[in-house]
mmCIF file of the N, C-alpha and C atoms, coordinates in Angstrom:
data_MODEL
# 
_entry.id   MODEL 
# 
loop_
_atom_site.group_PDB 
_atom_site.id 
_atom_site.type_symbol 
_atom_site.label_atom_id 
_atom_site.label_alt_id 
_atom_site.label_comp_id 
_atom_site.label_asym_id 
_atom_site.label_entity_id 
_atom_site.label_seq_id 
_atom_site.pdbx_PDB_ins_code 
_atom_site.Cartn_x 
_atom_site.Cartn_y 
_atom_site.Cartn_z 
_atom_site.occupancy 
_atom_site.B_iso_or_equiv 
_atom_site.pdbx_formal_charge 
_atom_site.auth_seq_id 
_atom_site.auth_comp_id 
_atom_site.auth_asym_id 
_atom_site.auth_atom_id 
_atom_site.pdbx_PDB_model_num 
ATOM 1   N N  . MET A 1 1  ? -49.094 24.345  11.068 1.00 0.00 ? 1  MET A N  1 
ATOM 2   C CA . MET A 1 1  ? -48.724 24.069  9.709  1.00 0.00 ? 1  MET A CA 1 
ATOM 3   C C  . MET A 1 1  ? -47.395 23.308  9.708  1.00 0.00 ? 1  MET A C  1 
ATOM 4   N N  . ALA A 1 2  ? -47.362 22.170  9.071  1.00 0.00 ? 2  ALA A N  1 
ATOM 5   C CA . ALA A 1 2  ? -46.168 21.325  9.028  1.00 0.00 ? 2  ALA A CA 1 
ATOM 6   C C  . ALA A 1 2  ? -45.168 21.865  8.023  1.00 0.00 ? 2  ALA A C  1 
ATOM 7   N N  . ALA A 1 3  ? -43.903 21.755  8.373  1.00 0.00 ? 3  ALA A N  1 
ATOM 8   C CA . ALA A 1 3  ? -42.846 22.185  7.458  1.00 0.00 ? 3  ALA A CA 1 
ATOM 9   C C  . ALA A 1 3  ? -42.743 21.196  6.308  1.00 0.00 ? 3  ALA A C  1 
ATOM 10  N N  . GLU A 1 4  ? -42.567 21.736  5.133  1.00 0.00 ? 4  GLU A N  1 
ATOM 11  C CA . GLU A 1 4  ? -42.431 20.882  3.962  1.00 0.00 ? 4  GLU A CA 1 
ATOM 12  C C  . GLU A 1 4  ? -41.001 20.353  3.890  1.00 0.00 ? 4  GLU A C  1 
ATOM 13  N N  . THR A 1 5  ? -40.866 19.079  3.619  1.00 0.00 ? 5  THR A N  1 
ATOM 14  C CA . THR A 1 5  ? -39.547 18.460  3.529  1.00 0.00 ? 5  THR A CA 1 
ATOM 15  C C  . THR A 1 5  ? -39.267 18.109  2.080  1.00 0.00 ? 5  THR A C  1 
ATOM 16  N N  . PHE A 1 6  ? -38.091 18.443  1.628  1.00 0.00 ? 6  PHE A N  1 
ATOM 17  C CA . PHE A 1 6  ? -37.698 18.134  0.266  1.00 0.00 ? 6  PHE A CA 1 
ATOM 18  C C  . PHE A 1 6  ? -36.818 16.898  0.277  1.00 0.00 ? 6  PHE A C  1 
ATOM 19  N N  . PRO A 1 7  ? -37.069 15.945  -0.621 1.00 0.00 ? 7  PRO A N  1 
ATOM 20  C CA . PRO A 1 7  ? -36.307 14.694  -0.622 1.00 0.00 ? 7  PRO A CA 1 
ATOM 21  C C  . PRO A 1 7  ? -34.802 14.903  -0.720 1.00 0.00 ? 7  PRO A C  1 
ATOM 22  N N  . PHE A 1 8  ? -34.376 15.866  -1.516 1.00 0.00 ? 8  PHE A N  1 
ATOM 23  C CA . PHE A 1 8  ? -32.928 16.050  -1.676 1.00 0.00 ? 8  PHE A CA 1 
ATOM 24  C C  . PHE A 1 8  ? -32.275 16.530  -0.388 1.00 0.00 ? 8  PHE A C  1 
ATOM 25  N N  . VAL A 1 9  ? -33.015 17.241  0.454  1.00 0.00 ? 9  VAL A N  1 
ATOM 26  C CA . VAL A 1 9  ? -32.462 17.689  1.731  1.00 0.00 ? 9  VAL A CA 1 
ATOM 27  C C  . VAL A 1 9  ? -32.242 16.485  2.640  1.00 0.00 ? 9  VAL A C  1 
ATOM 28  N N  . SER A 1 10 ? -33.204 15.593  2.685  1.00 0.00 ? 10 SER A N  1 
ATOM 29  C CA . SER A 1 10 ? -33.068 14.371  3.490  1.00 0.00 ? 10 SER A CA 1 
ATOM 30  C C  . SER A 1 10 ? -31.912 13.521  2.990  1.00 0.00 ? 10 SER A C  1 
ATOM 31  N N  . GLU A 1 11 ? -31.773 13.425  1.666  1.00 0.00 ? 11 GLU A N  1 
ATOM 32  C CA . GLU A 1 11 ? -30.671 12.651  1.094  1.00 0.00 ? 11 GLU A CA 1 
ATOM 33  C C  . GLU A 1 11 ? -29.325 13.276  1.442  1.00 0.00 ? 11 GLU A C  1 
ATOM 34  N N  . MET A 1 12 ? -29.254 14.597  1.396  1.00 0.00 ? 12 MET A N  1 
ATOM 35  C CA . MET A 1 12 ? -28.009 15.291  1.726  1.00 0.00 ? 12 MET A CA 1 
ATOM 36  C C  . MET A 1 12 ? -27.642 15.073  3.190  1.00 0.00 ? 12 MET A C  1 
ATOM 37  N N  . ARG A 1 13 ? -28.622 15.119  4.058  1.00 0.00 ? 13 ARG A N  1 
ATOM 38  C CA . ARG A 1 13 ? -28.372 14.890  5.485  1.00 0.00 ? 13 ARG A CA 1 
ATOM 39  C C  . ARG A 1 13 ? -27.888 13.467  5.733  1.00 0.00 ? 13 ARG A C  1 
ATOM 40  N N  . ALA A 1 14 ? -28.539 12.507  5.089  1.00 0.00 ? 14 ALA A N  1 
ATOM 41  C CA . ALA A 1 14 ? -28.137 11.107  5.247  1.00 0.00 ? 14 ALA A CA 1 
ATOM 42  C C  . ALA A 1 14 ? -26.724 10.895  4.732  1.00 0.00 ? 14 ALA A C  1 
ATOM 43  N N  . LYS A 1 15 ? -26.403 11.488  3.606  1.00 0.00 ? 15 LYS A N  1 
ATOM 44  C CA . LYS A 1 15 ? -25.064 11.369  3.043  1.00 0.00 ? 15 LYS A CA 1 
ATOM 45  C C  . LYS A 1 15 ? -24.040 11.999  3.985  1.00 0.00 ? 15 LYS A C  1 
ATOM 46  N N  . GLY A 1 16 ? -24.366 13.142  4.543  1.00 0.00 ? 16 GLY A N  1 
ATOM 47  C CA . GLY A 1 16 ? -23.469 13.813  5.484  1.00 0.00 ? 16 GLY A CA 1 
ATOM 48  C C  . GLY A 1 16 ? -23.229 12.994  6.736  1.00 0.00 ? 16 GLY A C  1 
ATOM 49  N N  . ARG A 1 17 ? -24.277 12.362  7.247  1.00 0.00 ? 17 ARG A N  1 
ATOM 50  C CA . ARG A 1 17 ? -24.125 11.498  8.423  1.00 0.00 ? 17 ARG A CA 1 
ATOM 51  C C  . ARG A 1 17 ? -23.241 10.300  8.107  1.00 0.00 ? 17 ARG A C  1 
ATOM 52  N N  . ALA A 1 18 ? -23.435 9.691   6.946  1.00 0.00 ? 18 ALA A N  1 
ATOM 53  C CA . ALA A 1 18 ? -22.631 8.529   6.550  1.00 0.00 ? 18 ALA A CA 1 
ATOM 54  C C  . ALA A 1 18 ? -21.166 8.926   6.387  1.00 0.00 ? 18 ALA A C  1 
ATOM 55  N N  . GLU A 1 19 ? -20.930 10.070  5.778  1.00 0.00 ? 19 GLU A N  1 
ATOM 56  C CA . GLU A 1 19 ? -19.556 10.540  5.600  1.00 0.00 ? 19 GLU A CA 1 
ATOM 57  C C  . GLU A 1 19 ? -18.905 10.823  6.954  1.00 0.00 ? 19 GLU A C  1 
ATOM 58  N N  . GLY A 1 20 ? -19.659 11.424  7.852  1.00 0.00 ? 20 GLY A N  1 
ATOM 59  C CA . GLY A 1 20 ? -19.145 11.710  9.188  1.00 0.00 ? 20 GLY A CA 1 
ATOM 60  C C  . GLY A 1 20 ? -18.839 10.442  9.957  1.00 0.00 ? 20 GLY A C  1 
ATOM 61  N N  . ARG A 1 21 ? -19.681 9.460   9.820  1.00 0.00 ? 21 ARG A N  1 
ATOM 62  C CA . ARG A 1 21 ? -19.455 8.185   10.503 1.00 0.00 ? 21 ARG A CA 1 
ATOM 63  C C  . ARG A 1 21 ? -18.214 7.495   9.954  1.00 0.00 ? 21 ARG A C  1 
ATOM 64  N N  . ALA A 1 22 ? -18.064 7.505   8.629  1.00 0.00 ? 22 ALA A N  1 
ATOM 65  C CA . ALA A 1 22 ? -16.883 6.899   8.008  1.00 0.00 ? 22 ALA A CA 1 
ATOM 66  C C  . ALA A 1 22 ? -15.616 7.610   8.465  1.00 0.00 ? 22 ALA A C  1 
ATOM 67  N N  . GLU A 1 23 ? -15.669 8.916   8.523  1.00 0.00 ? 23 GLU A N  1 
ATOM 68  C CA . GLU A 1 23 ? -14.503 9.685   8.975  1.00 0.00 ? 23 GLU A CA 1 
ATOM 69  C C  . GLU A 1 23 ? -14.140 9.323   10.413 1.00 0.00 ? 23 GLU A C  1 
ATOM 70  N N  . GLY A 1 24 ? -15.132 9.182   11.264 1.00 0.00 ? 24 GLY A N  1 
ATOM 71  C CA . GLY A 1 24 ? -14.890 8.820   12.660 1.00 0.00 ? 24 GLY A CA 1 
ATOM 72  C C  . GLY A 1 24 ? -14.307 7.423   12.803 1.00 0.00 ? 24 GLY A C  1 
ATOM 73  N N  . GLU A 1 25 ? -14.809 6.488   12.026 1.00 0.00 ? 25 GLU A N  1 
ATOM 74  C CA . GLU A 1 25 ? -14.286 5.121   12.062 1.00 0.00 ? 25 GLU A CA 1 
ATOM 75  C C  . GLU A 1 25 ? -12.828 5.100   11.594 1.00 0.00 ? 25 GLU A C  1 
ATOM 76  N N  . ALA A 1 26 ? -12.532 5.836   10.533 1.00 0.00 ? 26 ALA A N  1 
ATOM 77  C CA . ALA A 1 26 ? -11.161 5.896   10.008 1.00 0.00 ? 26 ALA A CA 1 
ATOM 78  C C  . ALA A 1 26 ? -10.211 6.476   11.054 1.00 0.00 ? 26 ALA A C  1 
ATOM 79  N N  . LYS A 1 27 ? -10.640 7.534   11.717 1.00 0.00 ? 27 LYS A N  1 
ATOM 80  C CA . LYS A 1 27 ? -9.805  8.128   12.767 1.00 0.00 ? 27 LYS A CA 1 
ATOM 81  C C  . LYS A 1 27 ? -9.559  7.141   13.901 1.00 0.00 ? 27 LYS A C  1 
ATOM 82  N N  . ALA A 1 28 ? -10.570 6.369   14.239 1.00 0.00 ? 28 ALA A N  1 
ATOM 83  C CA . ALA A 1 28 ? -10.423 5.380   15.313 1.00 0.00 ? 28 ALA A CA 1 
ATOM 84  C C  . ALA A 1 28 ? -9.428  4.290   14.916 1.00 0.00 ? 28 ALA A C  1 
ATOM 85  N N  . VAL A 1 29 ? -9.514  3.825   13.679 1.00 0.00 ? 29 VAL A N  1 
ATOM 86  C CA . VAL A 1 29 ? -8.575  2.804   13.203 1.00 0.00 ? 29 VAL A CA 1 
ATOM 87  C C  . VAL A 1 29 ? -7.147  3.323   13.321 1.00 0.00 ? 29 VAL A C  1 
ATOM 88  N N  . LEU A 1 30 ? -6.919  4.522   12.806 1.00 0.00 ? 30 LEU A N  1 
ATOM 89  C CA . LEU A 1 30 ? -5.574  5.091   12.826 1.00 0.00 ? 30 LEU A CA 1 
ATOM 90  C C  . LEU A 1 30 ? -5.095  5.360   14.252 1.00 0.00 ? 30 LEU A C  1 
ATOM 91  N N  . ARG A 1 31 ? -5.985  5.793   15.098 1.00 0.00 ? 31 ARG A N  1 
ATOM 92  C CA . ARG A 1 31 ? -5.596  6.060   16.490 1.00 0.00 ? 31 ARG A CA 1 
ATOM 93  C C  . ARG A 1 31 ? -5.175  4.774   17.205 1.00 0.00 ? 31 ARG A C  1 
ATOM 94  N N  . ILE A 1 32 ? -5.933  3.722   17.014 1.00 0.00 ? 32 ILE A N  1 
ATOM 95  C CA . ILE A 1 32 ? -5.593  2.447   17.651 1.00 0.00 ? 32 ILE A CA 1 
ATOM 96  C C  . ILE A 1 32 ? -4.256  1.934   17.138 1.00 0.00 ? 32 ILE A C  1 
ATOM 97  N N  . LEU A 1 33 ? -4.064  1.996   15.825 1.00 0.00 ? 33 LEU A N  1 
ATOM 98  C CA . LEU A 1 33 ? -2.792  1.538   15.270 1.00 0.00 ? 33 LEU A CA 1 
ATOM 99  C C  . LEU A 1 33 ? -1.629  2.354   15.826 1.00 0.00 ? 33 LEU A C  1 
ATOM 100 N N  . LYS A 1 34 ? -1.824  3.649   15.952 1.00 0.00 ? 34 LYS A N  1 
ATOM 101 C CA . LYS A 1 34 ? -0.764  4.505   16.503 1.00 0.00 ? 34 LYS A CA 1 
ATOM 102 C C  . LYS A 1 34 ? -0.472  4.140   17.951 1.00 0.00 ? 34 LYS A C  1 
ATOM 103 N N  . ARG A 1 35 ? -1.512  3.972   18.747 1.00 0.00 ? 35 ARG A N  1 
ATOM 104 C CA . ARG A 1 35 ? -1.330  3.625   20.170 1.00 0.00 ? 35 ARG A CA 1 
ATOM 105 C C  . ARG A 1 35 ? -0.661  2.262   20.335 1.00 0.00 ? 35 ARG A C  1 
ATOM 106 N N  . ARG A 1 36 ? -0.934  1.362   19.394 1.00 0.00 ? 36 ARG A N  1 
ATOM 107 C CA . ARG A 1 36 ? -0.343  0.025   19.446 1.00 0.00 ? 36 ARG A CA 1 
ATOM 108 C C  . ARG A 1 36 ? 1.024   -0.007  18.764 1.00 0.00 ? 36 ARG A C  1 
ATOM 109 N N  . LYS A 1 37 ? 1.456   1.162   18.270 1.00 0.00 ? 37 LYS A N  1 
ATOM 110 C CA . LYS A 1 37 ? 2.762   1.309   17.610 1.00 0.00 ? 37 LYS A CA 1 
ATOM 111 C C  . LYS A 1 37 ? 2.893   0.431   16.357 1.00 0.00 ? 37 LYS A C  1 
ATOM 112 N N  . VAL A 1 38 ? 1.793   0.341   15.608 1.00 0.00 ? 38 VAL A N  1 
ATOM 113 C CA . VAL A 1 38 ? 1.804   -0.349  14.323 1.00 0.00 ? 38 VAL A CA 1 
ATOM 114 C C  . VAL A 1 38 ? 2.098   0.705   13.256 1.00 0.00 ? 38 VAL A C  1 
ATOM 115 N N  . ALA A 1 39 ? 3.166   0.503   12.501 1.00 0.00 ? 39 ALA A N  1 
ATOM 116 C CA . ALA A 1 39 ? 3.565   1.469   11.477 1.00 0.00 ? 39 ALA A CA 1 
ATOM 117 C C  . ALA A 1 39 ? 2.519   1.534   10.365 1.00 0.00 ? 39 ALA A C  1 
ATOM 118 N N  . VAL A 1 40 ? 2.171   2.766   9.980  1.00 0.00 ? 40 VAL A N  1 
ATOM 119 C CA . VAL A 1 40 ? 1.207   2.987   8.906  1.00 0.00 ? 40 VAL A CA 1 
ATOM 120 C C  . VAL A 1 40 ? 1.876   3.883   7.865  1.00 0.00 ? 40 VAL A C  1 
ATOM 121 N N  . ASP A 1 41 ? 2.090   3.329   6.675  1.00 0.00 ? 41 ASP A N  1 
ATOM 122 C CA . ASP A 1 41 ? 2.701   4.119   5.608  1.00 0.00 ? 41 ASP A CA 1 
ATOM 123 C C  . ASP A 1 41 ? 1.669   5.085   5.021  1.00 0.00 ? 41 ASP A C  1 
ATOM 124 N N  . GLY A 1 42 ? 2.133   6.030   4.238  1.00 0.00 ? 42 GLY A N  1 
ATOM 125 C CA . GLY A 1 42 ? 1.253   7.055   3.677  1.00 0.00 ? 42 GLY A CA 1 
ATOM 126 C C  . GLY A 1 42 ? 0.132   6.507   2.821  1.00 0.00 ? 42 GLY A C  1 
ATOM 127 N N  . ALA A 1 43 ? 0.450   5.509   1.999  1.00 0.00 ? 43 ALA A N  1 
ATOM 128 C CA . ALA A 1 43 ? -0.573  4.929   1.127  1.00 0.00 ? 43 ALA A CA 1 
ATOM 129 C C  . ALA A 1 43 ? -1.668  4.240   1.934  1.00 0.00 ? 43 ALA A C  1 
ATOM 130 N N  . SER A 1 44 ? -1.281  3.539   2.991  1.00 0.00 ? 44 SER A N  1 
ATOM 131 C CA . SER A 1 44 ? -2.274  2.863   3.839  1.00 0.00 ? 44 SER A CA 1 
ATOM 132 C C  . SER A 1 44 ? -3.121  3.876   4.587  1.00 0.00 ? 44 SER A C  1 
ATOM 133 N N  . GLN A 1 45 ? -2.486  4.935   5.095  1.00 0.00 ? 45 GLN A N  1 
ATOM 134 C CA . GLN A 1 45 ? -3.243  5.978   5.779  1.00 0.00 ? 45 GLN A CA 1 
ATOM 135 C C  . GLN A 1 45 ? -4.262  6.603   4.830  1.00 0.00 ? 45 GLN A C  1 
ATOM 136 N N  . GLN A 1 46 ? -3.841  6.882   3.609  1.00 0.00 ? 46 GLN A N  1 
ATOM 137 C CA . GLN A 1 46 ? -4.754  7.455   2.613  1.00 0.00 ? 46 GLN A CA 1 
ATOM 138 C C  . GLN A 1 46 ? -5.900  6.497   2.310  1.00 0.00 ? 46 GLN A C  1 
ATOM 139 N N  . ARG A 1 47 ? -5.592  5.213   2.205  1.00 0.00 ? 47 ARG A N  1 
ATOM 140 C CA . ARG A 1 47 ? -6.627  4.206   1.930  1.00 0.00 ? 47 ARG A CA 1 
ATOM 141 C C  . ARG A 1 47 ? -7.655  4.183   3.051  1.00 0.00 ? 47 ARG A C  1 
ATOM 142 N N  . ILE A 1 48 ? -7.195  4.233   4.287  1.00 0.00 ? 48 ILE A N  1 
ATOM 143 C CA . ILE A 1 48 ? -8.101  4.207   5.436  1.00 0.00 ? 48 ILE A CA 1 
ATOM 144 C C  . ILE A 1 48 ? -8.942  5.481   5.479  1.00 0.00 ? 48 ILE A C  1 
ATOM 145 N N  . GLU A 1 49 ? -8.292  6.631   5.341  1.00 0.00 ? 49 GLU A N  1 
ATOM 146 C CA . GLU A 1 49 ? -9.001  7.913   5.440  1.00 0.00 ? 49 GLU A CA 1 
ATOM 147 C C  . GLU A 1 49 ? -9.988  8.145   4.300  1.00 0.00 ? 49 GLU A C  1 
ATOM 148 N N  . SER A 1 50 ? -9.731  7.568   3.138  1.00 0.00 ? 50 SER A N  1 
ATOM 149 C CA . SER A 1 50 ? -10.606 7.821   1.988  1.00 0.00 ? 50 SER A CA 1 
ATOM 150 C C  . SER A 1 50 ? -11.683 6.755   1.802  1.00 0.00 ? 50 SER A C  1 
ATOM 151 N N  . CYS A 1 51 ? -11.701 5.742   2.646  1.00 0.00 ? 51 CYS A N  1 
ATOM 152 C CA . CYS A 1 51 ? -12.695 4.679   2.519  1.00 0.00 ? 51 CYS A CA 1 
ATOM 153 C C  . CYS A 1 51 ? -14.080 5.206   2.922  1.00 0.00 ? 51 CYS A C  1 
ATOM 154 N N  . PRO A 1 52 ? -15.052 5.141   2.019  1.00 0.00 ? 52 PRO A N  1 
ATOM 155 C CA . PRO A 1 52 ? -16.391 5.634   2.336  1.00 0.00 ? 52 PRO A CA 1 
ATOM 156 C C  . PRO A 1 52 ? -17.322 4.572   2.930  1.00 0.00 ? 52 PRO A C  1 
ATOM 157 N N  . ASP A 1 53 ? -16.877 3.312   2.949  1.00 0.00 ? 53 ASP A N  1 
ATOM 158 C CA . ASP A 1 53 ? -17.737 2.205   3.354  1.00 0.00 ? 53 ASP A CA 1 
ATOM 159 C C  . ASP A 1 53 ? -17.596 1.918   4.855  1.00 0.00 ? 53 ASP A C  1 
ATOM 160 N N  . VAL A 1 54 ? -18.628 2.209   5.600  1.00 0.00 ? 54 VAL A N  1 
ATOM 161 C CA . VAL A 1 54 ? -18.597 2.057   7.056  1.00 0.00 ? 54 VAL A CA 1 
ATOM 162 C C  . VAL A 1 54 ? -18.384 0.598   7.459  1.00 0.00 ? 54 VAL A C  1 
ATOM 163 N N  . LYS A 1 55 ? -18.993 -0.339  6.745  1.00 0.00 ? 55 LYS A N  1 
ATOM 164 C CA . LYS A 1 55 ? -18.822 -1.766  7.070  1.00 0.00 ? 55 LYS A CA 1 
ATOM 165 C C  . LYS A 1 55 ? -17.353 -2.177  6.946  1.00 0.00 ? 55 LYS A C  1 
ATOM 166 N N  . THR A 1 56 ? -16.698 -1.735  5.904  1.00 0.00 ? 56 THR A N  1 
ATOM 167 C CA . THR A 1 56 ? -15.276 -2.028  5.719  1.00 0.00 ? 56 THR A CA 1 
ATOM 168 C C  . THR A 1 56 ? -14.468 -1.420  6.848  1.00 0.00 ? 56 THR A C  1 
ATOM 169 N N  . LEU A 1 57 ? -14.765 -0.186  7.183  1.00 0.00 ? 57 LEU A N  1 
ATOM 170 C CA . LEU A 1 57 ? -14.049 0.490   8.260  1.00 0.00 ? 57 LEU A CA 1 
ATOM 171 C C  . LEU A 1 57 ? -14.280 -0.191  9.603  1.00 0.00 ? 57 LEU A C  1 
ATOM 172 N N  . GLU A 1 58 ? -15.474 -0.695  9.827  1.00 0.00 ? 58 GLU A N  1 
ATOM 173 C CA . GLU A 1 58 ? -15.748 -1.436  11.065 1.00 0.00 ? 58 GLU A CA 1 
ATOM 174 C C  . GLU A 1 58 ? -14.913 -2.714  11.122 1.00 0.00 ? 58 GLU A C  1 
ATOM 175 N N  . THR A 1 59 ? -14.776 -3.375  9.986  1.00 0.00 ? 59 THR A N  1 
ATOM 176 C CA . THR A 1 59 ? -13.927 -4.576  9.922  1.00 0.00 ? 59 THR A CA 1 
ATOM 177 C C  . THR A 1 59 ? -12.494 -4.206  10.231 1.00 0.00 ? 59 THR A C  1 
ATOM 178 N N  . TRP A 1 60 ? -11.998 -3.127  9.620  1.00 0.00 ? 60 TRP A N  1 
ATOM 179 C CA . TRP A 1 60 ? -10.636 -2.678  9.876  1.00 0.00 ? 60 TRP A CA 1 
ATOM 180 C C  . TRP A 1 60 ? -10.454 -2.268  11.335 1.00 0.00 ? 60 TRP A C  1 
ATOM 181 N N  . LEU A 1 61 ? -11.467 -1.654  11.908 1.00 0.00 ? 61 LEU A N  1 
ATOM 182 C CA . LEU A 1 61 ? -11.389 -1.255  13.314 1.00 0.00 ? 61 LEU A CA 1 
ATOM 183 C C  . LEU A 1 61 ? -11.235 -2.491  14.200 1.00 0.00 ? 61 LEU A C  1 
ATOM 184 N N  . ASP A 1 62 ? -12.030 -3.516  13.947 1.00 0.00 ? 62 ASP A N  1 
ATOM 185 C CA . ASP A 1 62 ? -11.911 -4.759  14.714 1.00 0.00 ? 62 ASP A CA 1 
ATOM 186 C C  . ASP A 1 62 ? -10.515 -5.368  14.545 1.00 0.00 ? 62 ASP A C  1 
ATOM 187 N N  . ARG A 1 63 ? -10.024 -5.384  13.333 1.00 0.00 ? 63 ARG A N  1 
ATOM 188 C CA . ARG A 1 63 ? -8.707  -5.960  13.057 1.00 0.00 ? 63 ARG A CA 1 
ATOM 189 C C  . ARG A 1 63 ? -7.583  -5.128  13.679 1.00 0.00 ? 63 ARG A C  1 
ATOM 190 N N  . SER A 1 64 ? -7.791  -3.828  13.786 1.00 0.00 ? 64 SER A N  1 
ATOM 191 C CA . SER A 1 64 ? -6.744  -2.961  14.337 1.00 0.00 ? 64 SER A CA 1 
ATOM 192 C C  . SER A 1 64 ? -6.436  -3.291  15.797 1.00 0.00 ? 64 SER A C  1 
ATOM 193 N N  . LEU A 1 65 ? -7.355  -3.941  16.462 1.00 0.00 ? 65 LEU A N  1 
ATOM 194 C CA . LEU A 1 65 ? -7.150  -4.298  17.866 1.00 0.00 ? 65 LEU A CA 1 
ATOM 195 C C  . LEU A 1 65 ? -6.108  -5.389  18.052 1.00 0.00 ? 65 LEU A C  1 
ATOM 196 N N  . THR A 1 66 ? -5.895  -6.206  17.019 1.00 0.00 ? 66 THR A N  1 
ATOM 197 C CA . THR A 1 66 ? -4.953  -7.319  17.138 1.00 0.00 ? 66 THR A CA 1 
ATOM 198 C C  . THR A 1 66 ? -3.870  -7.327  16.070 1.00 0.00 ? 66 THR A C  1 
ATOM 199 N N  . ALA A 1 67 ? -3.997  -6.503  15.042 1.00 0.00 ? 67 ALA A N  1 
ATOM 200 C CA . ALA A 1 67 ? -3.039  -6.509  13.927 1.00 0.00 ? 67 ALA A CA 1 
ATOM 201 C C  . ALA A 1 67 ? -1.645  -6.105  14.405 1.00 0.00 ? 67 ALA A C  1 
ATOM 202 N N  . THR A 1 68 ? -0.654  -6.762  13.846 1.00 0.00 ? 68 THR A N  1 
ATOM 203 C CA . THR A 1 68 ? 0.731   -6.394  14.146 1.00 0.00 ? 68 THR A CA 1 
ATOM 204 C C  . THR A 1 68 ? 1.363   -5.628  12.988 1.00 0.00 ? 68 THR A C  1 
ATOM 205 N N  . THR A 1 69 ? 0.689   -5.650  11.815 1.00 0.00 ? 69 THR A N  1 
ATOM 206 C CA . THR A 1 69 ? 1.102   -4.850  10.663 1.00 0.00 ? 69 THR A CA 1 
ATOM 207 C C  . THR A 1 69 ? -0.142  -4.251  10.030 1.00 0.00 ? 69 THR A C  1 
ATOM 208 N N  . VAL A 1 70 ? 0.041   -3.153  9.342  1.00 0.00 ? 70 VAL A N  1 
ATOM 209 C CA . VAL A 1 70 ? -1.106  -2.506  8.695  1.00 0.00 ? 70 VAL A CA 1 
ATOM 210 C C  . VAL A 1 70 ? -1.662  -3.394  7.577  1.00 0.00 ? 70 VAL A C  1 
ATOM 211 N N  . GLU A 1 71 ? -0.830  -4.220  6.985  1.00 0.00 ? 71 GLU A N  1 
ATOM 212 C CA . GLU A 1 71 ? -1.289  -5.113  5.922  1.00 0.00 ? 71 GLU A CA 1 
ATOM 213 C C  . GLU A 1 71 ? -2.351  -6.090  6.419  1.00 0.00 ? 71 GLU A C  1 
ATOM 214 N N  . GLU A 1 72 ? -2.293  -6.434  7.696  1.00 0.00 ? 72 GLU A N  1 
ATOM 215 C CA . GLU A 1 72 ? -3.286  -7.353  8.256  1.00 0.00 ? 72 GLU A CA 1 
ATOM 216 C C  . GLU A 1 72 ? -4.697  -6.775  8.227  1.00 0.00 ? 72 GLU A C  1 
ATOM 217 N N  . LEU A 1 73 ? -4.823  -5.465  8.205  1.00 0.00 ? 73 LEU A N  1 
ATOM 218 C CA . LEU A 1 73 ? -6.152  -4.844  8.138  1.00 0.00 ? 73 LEU A CA 1 
ATOM 219 C C  . LEU A 1 73 ? -6.832  -5.185  6.823  1.00 0.00 ? 73 LEU A C  1 
ATOM 220 N N  . PHE A 1 74 ? -6.040  -5.203  5.754  1.00 0.00 ? 74 PHE A N  1 
ATOM 221 C CA . PHE A 1 74 ? -6.595  -5.278  4.406  1.00 0.00 ? 74 PHE A CA 1 
ATOM 222 C C  . PHE A 1 74 ? -6.750  -6.700  3.881  1.00 0.00 ? 74 PHE A C  1 
ATOM 223 N N  . GLN A 1 75 ? -6.341  -7.694  4.654  1.00 0.00 ? 75 GLN A N  1 
ATOM 224 C CA . GLN A 1 75 ? -6.452  -9.080  4.186  1.00 0.00 ? 75 GLN A CA 1 
ATOM 225 C C  . GLN A 1 75 ? -7.902  -9.510  4.145  1.00 0.00 ? 75 GLN A C  1 
ATOM 226 N N  . ASP A 1 76 ? -8.217  -10.284 3.124  1.00 0.00 ? 76 ASP A N  1 
ATOM 227 C CA . ASP A 1 76 ? -9.599  -10.795 2.986  1.00 0.00 ? 76 ASP A CA 1 
ATOM 228 C C  . ASP A 1 76 ? -9.819  -12.035 3.782  1.00 0.00 ? 76 ASP A C  1 
# 
């Protein structure tokens, strides 16, 4: 007998995975900036940690590898 799956459970799991991925990307951005000794003010740290968009965080992660200021992460 197959287990019944409820759509809201699948949606909750997907949302949880996305949130976890975003959190991991944000931590990576901040860790790289710290290791590279790039100063991160409180507002920028909050912006990075609260960003729910994984694509944006991936862009910031790529930029964190070469940025010399935290402002360079956020430039369009």
